[in-house]
C-alpha positions as CSV (number, residue, x, y, z in Angstrom):
1,M,7.9,6.6,-35.4
2,L,7.1,7.1,-31.7
3,V,8.9,10.5,-31.7
4,N,6.9,11.6,-34.7
5,A,3.7,10.5,-33.1
6,V,4.5,12.5,-30.0
7,K,5.5,15.5,-32.1
8,D,2.2,15.3,-34.0
9,A,0.3,14.9,-30.7
10,C,2.0,18.1,-29.4
11,R,1.0,19.9,-32.6
12,G,-2.5,18.7,-32.2
13,L,-2.6,20.0,-28.6
14,L,-1.5,23.4,-29.8
15,L,-4.5,23.5,-32.1
16,W,-6.9,23.4,-29.2
17,D,-9.3,26.3,-28.7
18,R,-10.8,27.6,-25.5
19,R,-13.8,25.3,-25.8
20,R,-11.7,22.2,-25.9
21,I,-9.4,23.4,-23.1
22,A,-12.4,24.1,-20.9
23,S,-13.8,20.7,-21.7
24,A,-10.5,19.1,-20.7
25,V,-10.4,21.0,-17.4
26,A,-14.0,20.1,-16.6
27,A,-13.6,16.5,-17.5
28,A,-10.4,16.2,-15.5
29,A,-12.0,17.8,-12.5
30,G,-15.0,15.6,-12.8
31,S,-12.9,12.5,-13.1
32,A,-10.8,13.5,-10.1
33,V,-13.8,14.1,-8.0
34,V,-15.5,10.8,-8.9
35,I,-12.4,8.7,-8.5
36,G,-11.3,10.6,-5.4
37,L,-14.6,10.3,-3.6
38,A,-15.1,6.6,-4.5
39,T,-11.6,5.6,-3.5
40,V,-11.7,7.9,-0.4
41,L,-8.6,9.8,-1.6
42,I,-10.9,12.7,-0.9
43,P,-12.2,12.1,2.6
44,N,-16.0,11.8,2.7
45,S,-18.8,10.2,4.7
46,L,-20.2,8.2,1.7
47,F,-17.4,5.7,1.4
48,A,-14.9,4.1,3.7
49,R,-11.4,2.8,3.2
50,D,-10.0,0.0,5.4
51,I,-6.4,0.3,4.2
52,P,-4.9,3.8,4.1
53,P,-3.6,5.1,0.8
54,V,0.0,4.7,-0.1
55,W,2.2,7.5,-1.3
56,W,1.8,6.8,-5.0
57,D,-2.0,6.8,-5.0
58,Y,-2.2,10.6,-5.2
59,P,0.1,11.2,-8.2
60,V,-1.5,8.3,-10.1
61,W,-5.0,9.6,-9.2
62,I,-4.2,13.1,-10.5
63,L,-2.4,11.8,-13.6
64,T,-5.3,9.5,-14.4
65,A,-7.8,12.3,-14.1
66,V,-5.7,14.7,-16.3
67,L,-5.3,12.1,-19.0
68,L,-9.0,11.2,-18.9
69,G,-9.8,14.9,-19.2
70,M,-7.5,15.3,-22.2
71,L,-8.9,12.2,-23.8
72,I,-12.5,13.2,-23.3
73,A,-11.7,16.7,-24.7
74,T,-10.4,15.2,-27.9
75,Y,-13.9,14.0,-28.7
76,V,-15.2,17.6,-28.5
77,R,-15.8,18.9,-32.0
78,S,-15.0,22.4,-33.2
79,P,-18.1,24.5,-33.9
80,G,-17.5,24.6,-37.7
81,T,-16.9,20.8,-38.1
82,A,-20.1,19.4,-36.6
83,S,-21.8,18.8,-40.0
84,E,-18.7,17.4,-41.8
85,G,-18.5,14.2,-39.8
86,R,-15.7,11.8,-40.2
87,S,-16.2,8.7,-42.2
88,G,-14.1,5.8,-43.2
89,S,-13.1,2.5,-41.6
90,V,-9.7,3.7,-40.5
91,D,-11.1,6.7,-38.5
92,A,-13.9,4.5,-37.0
93,A,-11.5,1.8,-36.0
94,S,-9.1,4.4,-34.5
95,E,-12.0,5.9,-32.5
96,R,-13.0,2.5,-31.2
97,R,-9.5,1.6,-30.3
98,T,-8.8,4.8,-28.4
99,G,-12.2,4.5,-26.7
100,V,-11.3,1.0,-25.5
101,L,-7.8,2.0,-24.5
102,G,-9.2,5.0,-22.6
103,G,-12.0,3.0,-20.9
104,V,-9.7,0.2,-19.8
105,G,-7.1,2.7,-18.7
106,G,-9.7,4.6,-16.6
107,V,-11.0,1.4,-14.9
108,L,-7.4,0.2,-14.2
109,G,-6.6,3.6,-12.7
110,W,-9.7,3.3,-10.5
111,F,-8.6,-0.2,-9.3
112,A,-5.0,0.9,-8.9
113,V,-5.7,3.7,-6.4
114,G,-8.6,2.0,-4.6
115,C,-8.5,0.2,-1.3
116,P,-7.4,-3.4,-2.0
117,V,-9.9,-4.9,0.4
118,C,-12.7,-2.5,-0.4
119,N,-12.8,-3.8,-3.9
120,K,-15.7,-6.2,-3.9
121,I,-14.4,-8.1,-6.9
122,A,-11.0,-8.8,-5.3
123,L,-12.6,-9.4,-2.0
124,L,-15.0,-12.0,-3.4
125,A,-12.4,-13.7,-5.6
126,L,-9.5,-13.7,-3.1
127,G,-10.9,-13.0,0.4
128,Y,-9.5,-10.4,2.8
129,T,-6.1,-12.0,3.2
130,G,-5.8,-12.8,-0.5
131,A,-6.7,-9.3,-1.5
132,L,-3.9,-8.0,0.7
133,T,-1.5,-10.7,-0.3
134,Y,-2.1,-10.9,-4.1
135,F,-4.1,-7.8,-5.2
136,A,-2.4,-5.1,-3.3
137,P,1.1,-5.8,-4.8
138,L,-0.5,-5.7,-8.3
139,Q,-1.8,-2.2,-7.8
140,P,1.4,-0.4,-8.8
141,I,1.4,-2.5,-12.0
142,L,-2.3,-1.6,-12.6
143,A,-1.3,2.0,-12.1
144,A,1.5,1.9,-14.7
145,A,-0.7,0.1,-17.2
146,S,-3.5,2.6,-16.6
147,V,-1.2,5.6,-17.2
148,A,0.4,3.9,-20.3
149,L,-3.0,3.0,-21.9
150,L,-4.4,6.5,-21.3
151,L,-1.2,8.1,-22.6
152,V,-1.3,6.0,-25.8
153,A,-5.0,6.8,-26.3
154,V,-4.4,10.6,-25.8
155,I,-1.4,10.5,-28.2
156,I,-3.3,8.7,-30.9
157,R,-6.3,11.1,-30.6
158,L,-4.1,14.2,-30.6
159,K,-2.0,12.9,-33.5
160,G,-5.2,12.4,-35.4
161,Q,-6.3,15.9,-34.8
162,Y,-3.1,17.3,-36.3
163,S,-2.5,14.9,-39.1
164,C,-6.2,14.3,-40.1
165,P,-6.7,14.8,-43.9
166,L,-9.9,16.8,-43.3
167,P,-9.5,20.6,-43.6
168,S,-10.2,22.5,-40.4
169,P,-10.3,26.2,-39.8
170,E,-7.9,25.9,-36.9
171,R,-5.3,24.1,-38.9
172,S,-5.3,26.4,-41.9
173,V,-5.0,29.5,-39.7
174,R,-2.1,28.2,-37.6
175,S,-0.1,26.2,-40.2
């Protein structure tokens, strides 16, 4: 079942046009800049970081941004399908589920690559020492959860683009 979902997701990705690819690139770049500036993975004078980043912060940051860009691009409609609209409780439930998965995955990715003591929530709840003792060791787990949630959301969205019962001009041309 998982293998079929990944195959369908790959087929859905092959159906992307230039508009959707450009949207993915723009959304990924925007996500990378926002997360990178706020977590000071991109050095800047607006934010400060007390604890230097660890080696895995950079790959998680880039992977999170790429997956967010791909997920956002799946919501871009093709020019010919704007008036058709998708209806039905299954599609609406699937969109809500992937939206929640993507949102939670993005927030977890943000917390995973951020400074453990610069995080006001962790700092208020645990204090400086507690944030270093308890929150910092959880950050790799948050990173893995973030990537997993975003990947599941992207696979579900891409699978739906290929196996959707609605006719689309892209699908009929390439099938």
